[in-house]
C-alpha positions as CSV (number, residue, x, y, z in Angstrom):
1,X,-11.8,16.3,11.6
2,X,-15.4,16.0,10.9
3,X,-16.4,14.8,7.4
4,X,-19.2,13.1,5.6
5,X,-17.3,10.8,3.3
6,X,-13.8,10.6,4.8
7,X,-12.4,11.2,1.3
8,X,-8.6,11.1,1.4
9,X,-6.8,13.7,-0.6
10,X,-4.9,12.6,-3.7
11,X,-4.0,13.8,-7.2
12,X,-6.3,11.8,-9.4
13,X,-9.9,12.5,-10.3
14,X,-12.4,9.6,-10.1
15,X,-14.7,9.5,-13.1
16,X,-17.5,7.1,-13.8
17,X,-19.3,4.9,-11.3
18,X,-17.6,4.7,-7.9
19,X,-18.3,2.3,-5.1
20,X,-20.1,5.1,-3.4
21,X,-22.6,5.5,-6.2
22,X,-21.3,8.9,-7.3
23,X,-21.0,9.8,-10.9
24,X,-18.0,12.0,-10.4
25,X,-15.9,12.6,-7.3
26,X,-12.8,14.8,-7.3
27,X,-10.1,14.8,-4.6
28,X,-10.6,17.9,-2.5
29,X,-7.8,20.5,-2.3
30,X,-7.6,20.8,1.4
31,X,-9.5,21.6,4.6
32,X,-9.7,25.4,4.5
33,X,-12.7,27.0,2.9
34,X,-11.4,30.5,2.6
35,X,-8.8,29.7,0.0
36,X,-10.1,29.1,-3.5
37,X,-9.7,25.4,-4.6
38,X,-7.7,26.3,-7.7
39,X,-5.0,27.9,-5.5
40,X,-4.4,24.7,-3.5
41,X,-2.4,21.7,-4.6
42,X,-3.2,18.1,-3.6
43,X,-3.2,17.9,0.2
44,X,-1.0,15.4,2.0
45,X,-2.3,11.9,2.8
46,X,-2.7,12.7,6.5
47,X,-5.4,15.4,5.8
48,X,-8.9,14.4,4.9
49,X,-11.5,16.4,3.0
50,X,-14.5,17.8,4.9
51,X,-16.9,17.5,2.0
52,X,-19.5,19.6,3.8
53,X,-17.1,22.5,3.6
54,X,-16.4,22.0,-0.1
55,X,-20.1,21.7,-0.9
56,X,-20.9,24.9,1.1
57,X,-18.2,26.7,-0.7
58,X,-19.3,25.4,-4.1
59,X,-22.9,26.5,-3.7
60,X,-22.0,29.9,-2.2
61,X,-23.0,29.4,1.4
62,X,-21.6,32.5,3.3
63,X,-19.9,31.4,6.6
64,X,-22.1,32.8,9.4
65,X,-19.6,32.3,12.2
66,X,-19.7,28.6,11.4
67,X,-23.3,28.0,12.7
68,X,-24.7,26.6,9.4
69,X,-21.7,24.4,8.9
70,X,-21.7,23.1,12.5
71,X,-25.4,22.3,12.1
72,X,-24.7,20.3,9.0
73,X,-21.9,18.5,10.7
74,X,-24.2,17.0,13.3
75,X,-25.2,14.3,10.9
76,X,-21.8,13.8,9.3
77,X,-20.6,11.1,11.7
78,X,-23.7,9.0,10.7
79,X,-22.8,9.5,7.1
80,X,-19.2,8.5,7.8
81,X,-20.3,5.2,9.3
82,X,-22.4,4.5,6.2
83,X,-19.6,5.4,3.8
84,X,-17.1,3.2,5.8
85,X,-19.5,0.3,5.5
86,X,-19.9,0.8,1.8
87,X,-16.1,0.9,1.3
88,X,-15.7,-2.3,3.3
89,X,-18.3,-4.2,1.3
90,X,-17.1,-2.8,-2.0
91,X,-18.3,-4.4,-5.2
92,X,-16.8,-7.9,-5.4
93,X,-17.4,-9.9,-8.5
94,X,-19.8,-12.7,-7.9
95,X,-17.4,-15.3,-9.1
96,X,-14.7,-14.2,-6.6
97,X,-16.9,-14.9,-3.5
98,X,-15.0,-18.0,-2.6
99,X,-11.6,-16.5,-3.2
100,X,-11.9,-13.1,-1.4
101,X,-8.7,-12.7,0.8
102,X,-9.4,-11.8,4.4
103,X,-8.7,-8.2,5.2
104,X,-8.4,-7.1,1.5
105,X,-10.2,-4.3,-0.3
106,X,-12.6,-5.0,-3.1
107,X,-10.8,-4.7,-6.5
108,X,-13.0,-1.8,-7.4
109,X,-11.8,0.1,-4.3
110,X,-8.2,-1.0,-4.5
111,X,-7.6,0.1,-8.1
112,X,-8.4,3.8,-7.4
113,X,-5.8,5.6,-5.2
114,X,-8.3,8.0,-3.6
115,X,-10.8,5.2,-2.9
116,X,-8.0,3.0,-1.4
117,X,-6.9,5.8,0.9
118,X,-10.5,6.4,1.8
119,X,-10.7,2.8,2.9
120,X,-7.5,3.3,5.0
121,X,-8.7,6.4,6.9
122,X,-12.2,5.0,7.5
123,X,-11.0,2.1,9.7
124,X,-12.3,3.7,12.8
125,X,-15.8,4.2,11.4
126,X,-18.7,1.8,10.7
127,X,-20.1,-1.2,12.4
128,X,-17.0,-3.3,11.6
129,X,-13.7,-1.6,12.4
130,X,-10.1,-2.2,11.9
131,X,-10.8,-5.0,9.4
132,X,-8.2,-3.9,6.7
133,X,-4.9,-5.8,6.7
134,X,-3.9,-6.0,3.1
135,X,-2.6,-2.7,1.7
136,X,-2.5,-2.3,-2.1
137,X,0.1,-0.3,-3.9
138,X,-2.5,2.4,-4.8
139,X,-2.4,3.6,-1.2
140,X,1.2,4.9,-1.4
141,X,1.9,6.2,-4.9
142,X,4.5,8.9,-4.2
143,X,8.0,9.0,-5.6
144,X,9.1,11.5,-3.0
145,X,11.0,10.0,0.0
146,X,9.8,12.5,2.5
147,X,6.1,12.1,1.5
148,X,6.5,8.4,1.6
149,X,7.8,8.5,5.1
150,X,4.7,10.6,6.1
151,X,2.4,8.3,4.2
152,X,3.6,5.1,5.9
153,X,3.4,6.7,9.3
154,X,-0.2,7.8,8.5
155,X,-1.0,4.3,7.2
156,X,0.1,2.6,10.5
157,X,-1.8,5.2,12.5
158,X,-5.0,4.0,10.8
159,X,-4.0,0.3,10.1
160,X,-1.6,-0.6,12.9
161,X,-1.4,-4.4,12.0
162,X,-1.3,-4.9,8.3
163,X,-0.2,-8.4,7.1
164,X,0.6,-7.4,3.5
165,X,2.1,-4.3,1.9
166,X,2.6,-3.5,-1.8
167,X,4.7,-0.8,-3.4
168,X,4.7,-0.1,-7.1
169,X,6.3,2.6,-9.3
170,X,7.7,4.6,-6.3
171,X,11.1,5.6,-7.9
172,X,13.7,5.9,-5.2
173,X,11.2,6.8,-2.4
174,X,11.8,3.5,-0.5
175,X,14.8,4.7,1.4
176,X,16.5,3.1,4.4
177,X,14.7,5.6,6.6
178,X,11.3,4.6,5.2
179,X,12.0,0.8,5.4
180,X,13.3,1.3,9.0
181,X,10.0,3.0,9.9
182,X,8.1,0.1,8.3
183,X,10.2,-2.5,10.1
184,X,9.8,-0.8,13.4
185,X,6.0,-0.7,13.0
186,X,5.3,-4.1,11.5
187,X,8.6,-6.0,11.2
188,X,7.5,-8.8,13.5
189,X,4.0,-9.2,12.0
190,X,4.1,-8.4,8.2
191,X,3.7,-11.6,6.2
192,X,3.8,-10.3,2.6
193,X,5.9,-7.6,1.0
194,X,5.8,-6.9,-2.7
195,X,7.8,-4.2,-4.5
196,X,7.7,-3.6,-8.2
197,X,9.1,-0.9,-10.6
198,X,10.8,0.8,-7.6
199,X,14.6,1.5,-7.4
200,X,15.9,-0.2,-4.3
201,X,19.4,0.2,-2.8
202,X,21.5,-2.4,-1.3
203,X,20.9,-0.9,2.1
204,X,17.2,-1.1,1.7
205,X,17.4,-4.8,0.6
206,X,19.6,-5.6,3.6
207,X,17.1,-3.9,5.9
208,X,14.6,-6.6,5.0
209,X,16.3,-8.8,7.6
210,X,14.1,-6.9,10.1
211,X,11.0,-8.4,8.6
212,X,11.2,-11.7,10.4
213,X,7.6,-12.8,9.8
214,X,7.7,-12.6,6.0
215,X,6.4,-15.6,4.2
216,X,6.0,-13.9,0.8
217,X,8.7,-11.6,-0.7
218,X,8.5,-10.1,-4.2
219,X,11.1,-7.8,-5.6
220,X,10.3,-7.5,-9.3
221,X,10.2,-5.4,-12.4
222,X,13.7,-3.8,-12.2
223,X,13.5,-3.2,-8.5
224,X,16.9,-5.0,-8.0
225,X,18.8,-3.4,-10.9
226,X,21.0,-1.4,-8.6
227,X,21.4,-4.0,-5.8
228,X,24.6,-5.8,-5.3
229,X,25.1,-9.6,-5.1
230,X,26.3,-9.1,-1.5
231,X,23.1,-7.4,-0.4
232,X,21.0,-10.3,-1.7
233,X,23.2,-12.8,-0.1
234,X,23.0,-11.0,3.2
235,X,19.2,-10.9,3.2
236,X,19.0,-14.5,2.1
237,X,20.5,-15.5,5.4
238,X,17.4,-14.2,7.2
239,X,13.7,-14.4,6.7
240,X,13.2,-17.8,8.4
241,X,9.6,-18.2,7.4
242,X,9.9,-17.5,3.7
243,X,7.8,-19.7,1.5
244,X,7.2,-17.6,-1.7
245,X,10.1,-15.7,-3.4
246,X,9.6,-13.7,-6.6
247,X,12.7,-12.0,-8.1
248,X,11.5,-11.9,-11.7
249,X,11.8,-9.3,-14.4
250,X,14.9,-7.6,-13.2
251,X,18.0,-7.1,-15.3
252,X,19.3,-10.4,-16.5
253,X,22.4,-10.4,-14.2
254,X,20.6,-9.1,-11.1
255,X,20.4,-12.6,-9.7
256,X,23.7,-14.5,-9.6
257,X,24.3,-18.2,-9.0
258,X,25.8,-17.2,-5.6
259,X,22.7,-15.2,-4.6
260,X,20.3,-18.0,-5.7
261,X,22.3,-20.6,-3.9
262,X,22.2,-18.5,-0.7
263,X,18.4,-18.3,-0.9
264,X,17.9,-22.0,-1.6
265,X,20.4,-23.2,0.9
266,X,18.9,-21.1,3.7
267,X,15.3,-21.7,2.7
268,X,14.7,-25.4,1.9
269,X,11.0,-24.8,2.8
270,X,10.4,-22.6,-0.3
271,X,7.2,-23.6,-2.1
272,X,7.3,-21.0,-4.9
273,X,10.3,-19.4,-6.7
274,X,10.0,-17.1,-9.7
275,X,13.2,-16.2,-11.6
276,X,11.7,-15.1,-14.9
277,X,14.3,-13.2,-17.0
278,X,17.2,-14.2,-14.7
279,X,19.3,-15.5,-17.6
280,X,22.6,-17.1,-17.2
281,X,21.9,-19.0,-14.0
282,X,23.5,-22.4,-13.8
283,X,22.6,-23.4,-10.2
284,X,19.3,-25.1,-11.1
285,X,20.4,-28.5,-9.8
286,X,21.1,-26.9,-6.4
287,X,17.6,-25.5,-6.3
288,X,16.1,-28.9,-6.9
289,X,18.4,-30.5,-4.3
290,X,17.7,-27.9,-1.5
291,X,14.1,-27.0,-2.1
292,X,12.2,-30.3,-2.4
293,X,8.8,-28.7,-1.6
294,X,8.8,-26.3,-4.7
295,X,5.5,-26.6,-6.6
């Protein structure tokens, strides 16, 4: 598709100053120009908005067999390069200059779903390409499992080698089918996986065994409320490179002594362990005995 801003479709409306210098940018309804915008719902992630079409429709340009639109499109690729560069640079706070993670979006970009998706789909544009490796939770906000599967496949089509993925407030959308698709694409390369406020099943947790390169695993904020002790013990036997483990803010009995012992005995190399709100645990001495590198 040709486009001048690569704006990815979404449900939210961006208001105020954006990283593109626009005062107000709304997510486009779709690619077709013949259908009124009000009649169209938010388009899927894999479709991008051709802003030229939307502008032409808004100002009343009558299609003349497409010649006017095609003439305008001749410069859209140059604009796309410029927009991609603007998204890559973002607007980092000056005091964060020394702490900017490699391959991450600027906070201003990452906090807005449409902007974050724009960053994803613009990876093939601009002077610097395929630089994105850290995917924030704002990229995949759906609570629908079918949409989530399409979204992760779209993500990997544009960013084939991410090193970090985050999911937040996705309901039950992270199904075994979705996690299997993620594992197939990046199971041997993904280093960080963070899931919060998302209902995981035991089968999904056990499927994490396929993520053999993980060094950072975070399953927090009631993501483990429906997960059995057996599933946690099973996944504890894998993940040979794990250094950071965060199982905080789940229901107080989500983490048992047996599950904790399984993680600490299999991962003496752990450097960080967060068990906030895991009340009733008594295996603290075992943690200290097994994991001598905890900070």
